[in-house]
N, C-alpha and C positions, 0 to 999 in steps of 0.2 A: 865435604866428607867423602872419602872413597870407600865403597862397599865391595866386598869380595863375593863372587858368585861361584858356588860349588854345587851343581845340581845333585839332587837326591839320587843315590845309587851310583854315582860316579866315584872313581878312586880319589881319595883325598890326598893331596900333596902337602908336605910339611910347610914349605915357604912360598909356594906358588899357588895362585887361585886359577881356576879355569877361565874366569873373566873378572875384570874389575869395572865398576861403574864410577865415573867421576862426573858429577852433575848430571848431564844428559847424554853422555857418551859411554858406550860399552867397548872395552878393549878385551878381545878374546885371545887367550893363549893358543898355542898350536894345537889344532884339532886333528886327530888321526882317525882312520877307519876301524875303530874298535867298539865293542859292546860295553855295557856298564861295568863289566868285570875286567876290562882291559884286554879281552881276547880279540885278536885280529879278525876282521870280517873280509871275506872275498879273496883270501889267499892270493892266487895269481890272476885275479880278474879285475882289471882297472875300472870297469864299469860299476861293479858291485862296490869297490872301495870308494869310488867317487860319490856314489849314492849314499853310502854310509857316512862319509864326511859331511855331506849336506844335511842328512838326518840329524847328526850330532850338532851341527851348527844351529839348526832350527831349535833343537831342544835347549841348547845353551842360551841362545838369544831369548827364547820364551821365558826361561828362568830369570833372566835379567830384565824382563819387562820390555823386550824389543822383538823384532821379527826379521826374517830374511829380507823382507822388503825395505828394511831400514838400514841395510848395509851401505856404508859410505866407501869403504875400501876393503878389498880382499887380496891377500897375498897367498899364493899356493906354491909350495915346494914339491916338485914331482921328480920321480927317479928315472924317468925316460921321456922321450918325445912322444912315444906311443901312449904312455900313461897320461901325459899332459893333454893330448887330444881327447881322450876319454873324459878327463876332468872338464875340459872346455865344453864338451857337448852337454854334460850334466849342468854345468854352470849356466849355459844359455837356456836350458830347460827350466831351471829353478829360479833364476833371478831375472826379472823382466825390466827392472828400473835401472837406468844408467848409474854407474858408480865407477870409482877408480879400481883398477885391478892390475896385478902383476903375476906372471907365471915364471918360475925359476926352475930349471932342470939341474939337479944335483946327483951325486953318485949314490948316496944312501941316506936313510933316516935312522934315528936311534931305535925306533920300534922295528924289530926284525920283520921283514916282509911287507911293511907298509910302503905304499907307493906315493902317498900324499901326506903333507902336513899343511894345515891351512890356518892362517891368522885373519881375523876380521876386526874391523872397527865399524860400529853401528850407532845410530841414534837410539836413545832410550825413549820410548813413547809412553810407557806406563810407569808412574811413580810407584815403587814398591815399598 
């Protein structure tokens, strides 16, 4: 059975869940640096945007019965090399356990002003 995870207070999407849980694995949709109302955080500051992404990842994984320490794979789409370096620094600060990761630099994202969109796959440790 696949369960959809849409954290309380996050914008609800019609056909996409913020994450799905299949047995013991959490698959998160693209996480961006926004608040619960969808407002961009950090405007032109990649450090603030990177922190906001990780804060959102932690909140989403918590809602799915997982944690940042249970990430198996992280994929980050960044809009510049400078932004990618800021994300990488926050990544090293927040995740201590070895995992698979990919950083891809692209021209732009769908959320205006966002420098990052992050997908994660994690183990689910708590049955909800």
